C-alpha positions as CSV (number, residue, x, y, z in Angstrom):
1,M,18.9,11.8,29.7
2,M,18.5,11.0,33.4
3,M,15.2,9.9,34.8
4,H,14.3,10.8,38.3
5,N,11.6,9.1,40.6
6,H,9.1,11.8,41.1
7,R,8.7,11.0,44.9
8,S,12.4,11.0,45.6
9,A,12.9,14.2,43.8
10,A,10.1,16.0,45.8
11,N,11.4,14.6,49.0
12,A,15.0,15.8,48.2
13,L,13.8,19.4,47.8
14,E,11.2,19.7,50.4
15,G,12.0,21.9,53.3
16,Q,15.3,23.4,51.8
17,G,14.9,27.0,52.7
18,G,11.1,27.1,52.0
19,M,11.8,25.6,48.5
20,R,9.3,22.8,47.2
21,C,9.8,20.8,44.1
22,H,8.3,21.8,40.9
23,Y,7.7,19.8,37.8
24,V,8.4,21.8,34.7
25,H,7.0,20.4,31.4
26,V,8.8,22.2,28.5
27,Y,7.0,22.3,25.2
28,A,10.0,22.1,22.9
29,V,9.9,22.1,19.1
30,V,11.6,19.0,17.6
31,R,12.8,18.5,14.0
32,V,12.4,15.1,12.7
33,K,13.5,14.0,9.3
34,L,11.6,11.2,7.6
35,A,12.5,9.1,4.4
36,V,9.3,8.1,2.9
37,E,8.0,6.8,-0.3
38,A,5.5,8.9,-2.3
39,T,4.4,10.0,-5.8
40,G,4.5,13.7,-4.6
41,H,4.3,16.2,-1.9
42,R,0.8,15.6,-0.5
43,G,1.7,11.9,-0.3
44,A,5.0,12.4,1.3
45,L,3.3,14.5,3.9
46,E,0.5,11.8,4.5
47,Q,3.3,9.3,5.0
48,A,5.1,11.3,7.4
49,D,1.9,11.9,9.4
50,A,1.4,8.1,9.3
51,V,4.9,7.5,10.7
52,L,4.5,10.3,13.4
53,C,0.9,9.3,14.6
54,R,0.7,5.5,13.8
55,H,2.2,4.2,17.3
56,G,2.9,7.6,19.1
57,F,5.8,9.7,18.5
58,P,8.6,7.4,17.1
59,V,11.5,9.2,18.6
60,R,12.9,8.4,22.0
61,M,16.3,9.8,21.6
62,I,16.9,6.5,19.7
63,S,14.7,6.1,16.6
64,A,11.6,3.9,17.4
65,D,10.8,3.6,13.5
66,K,13.2,2.9,10.5
67,A,11.9,5.9,8.8
68,V,13.3,8.3,11.0
69,V,16.5,9.6,9.6
70,E,17.4,12.0,12.5
71,A,15.9,14.1,15.0
72,E,16.9,17.1,17.2
73,F,15.8,19.9,19.3
74,A,14.9,22.8,17.1
75,Q,16.0,25.2,19.7
76,E,12.5,26.5,20.2
77,V,10.3,26.4,23.2
78,T,6.4,27.1,22.8
79,G,5.5,27.1,26.3
80,Y,5.7,25.6,29.6
81,L,3.5,24.0,32.4
82,V,4.6,24.1,35.8
83,D,3.2,21.5,38.4
84,E,3.9,21.7,42.2
85,A,4.9,18.5,44.0
86,G,2.3,17.8,46.7
87,D,-0.7,19.2,44.5
88,P,-2.3,16.1,43.3
89,D,-5.5,18.0,42.0
90,H,-2.9,20.6,40.2
91,M,-4.7,23.4,41.7
92,R,-1.4,25.2,41.8
93,S,-0.3,24.2,38.3
94,R,0.2,27.1,35.7
95,A,0.7,27.4,32.0
96,Y,3.3,29.8,30.8
97,R,4.2,31.3,27.4
98,A,7.8,31.0,25.9
99,D,8.7,34.2,27.5
100,H,7.7,33.0,30.9
101,Q,4.6,35.1,31.1
102,P,1.5,33.4,32.3
103,D,-0.6,32.2,29.5
104,D,-4.2,32.9,30.3
105,G,-5.4,31.6,26.9
106,A,-6.0,35.1,25.5
107,V,-4.8,35.9,22.1
């Protein structure tokens, strides 16, 4: 995965035919398979939660915890957040549902 400096990415897109840099946060579902020792399902779930929450999410494309057996993108997007470069107060930021429709929080 290639990482870009926010400032250089914004500068590269500014002024190209009125286009502006937008930072899109894609909220994607990830499946993480863990190997834990437990006496039953409830204990296994508690151990899995401990691994996932103990020191932050333990997967960074390469496992950050030995209990992680594998992790992959589950091919499901639950939503998006779009931030515009040059909008430090996020006044033009907007959340969207997975179908790209604005997410106004109504259910």
